[in-house]
N, C-alpha and C positions, 0 to 999 in steps of 0.2 A: 827298223825297230827301237834304233838308239835315241833316234828324233823323238818317239813316242816316249819314251821310257823319261826324255829329259822335261818335254811336257808336263807328263804325271809329277814329274819332282816340283814343280814350280805349285803346284797344287799342294804339297805337303808344308806349304808354309801359311802360316795360321792366318796372316794377313791376306794373301793372295785367296785362299778357300774363302774367307770370310766374307770380302768381298766380290768374289764371286755369284754368292748364294745374296748378297744384298742385290745384286744387281738383276739377278733373275727375278727373287720375290720383289722387287722395284716392276720392274719390267712385265710379269704377269699375274701377282698376286696382290699386290695393293690396292688399294681404295681409290688412289690415284694414278692407278697404272696404268703404262704407254697404248694398253690396247682402249682403255675408258676414256683416255684424253682424246684418240682417233675419234671415237663413236661422237665424244662429244663434239669436236670440230666440225664431224659432217651432220649431228642433229644442230648448230647454231647456223652453218651456210645453207641448209633447208630452208629453217627460220625465216632467214633475213631474205631468203627468193620470195616467202611468201608476203612476208613483210612488204617488199618491193612491188610485189602483185597488187597486192590490197592498195597499197600506194596510188598505182594508177588506175585500179580498177573505182577509187574513190575519186578522182581528175576528171576520168571519164564519166561518172556520175554527177558532179557537181556543173560538168558544162553541159549535159543531157537536162539537168533541173534548171539551167538559165534558158535555155532554148525552148521548153515546154513553157516556163514563165513566162515568156516576152513573145509568143509566137502562138496564135490561137490555133490556127490553121495546123502546125506542127504537133499539138495537145490533139487538138480533134484525130488528127491523124492517129496519133499514142494509143490513144483509148482506144477504137474500134480494134487496132491490131494487140493490144496486150490485152484490154477486157471484153472483147467481145462486145461492144458499145454498137447499136446502131440509132436511126433516128426509128421514128414512128412508119414511115410510109416503109418501108425499108425490108428488104428480107434479107436473113445473114444466114450464109451457106459457110460451115466450118470442114474442113477437109482433113482428117486425121490420115495420116501415112503408116500405112502395118511396116512393121517389124521386120517381117518374114519376105517383103516383096525386096529389101534392099540389097 
């Protein structure tokens, strides 16, 4: 009990009390609180991961574009797969997979 009373005695000091209140205010209630800073840091990390993903995707698409510009067989394959194109004397069959069967 004496330790608790001694601990409470520190808070009778104006500077300790003011410092504690200021610390709690900055920690939780301030506009730039610790919680806000942590949330902002997490958001920044997510956005940096998104930026890296889109950079990688851009490189992949640029490589694909170069291949399609230089290889007519690859361009024909891509057009057939992606846009369901066909020659005049061909029939096109589309297979649709039901999501219920998966």
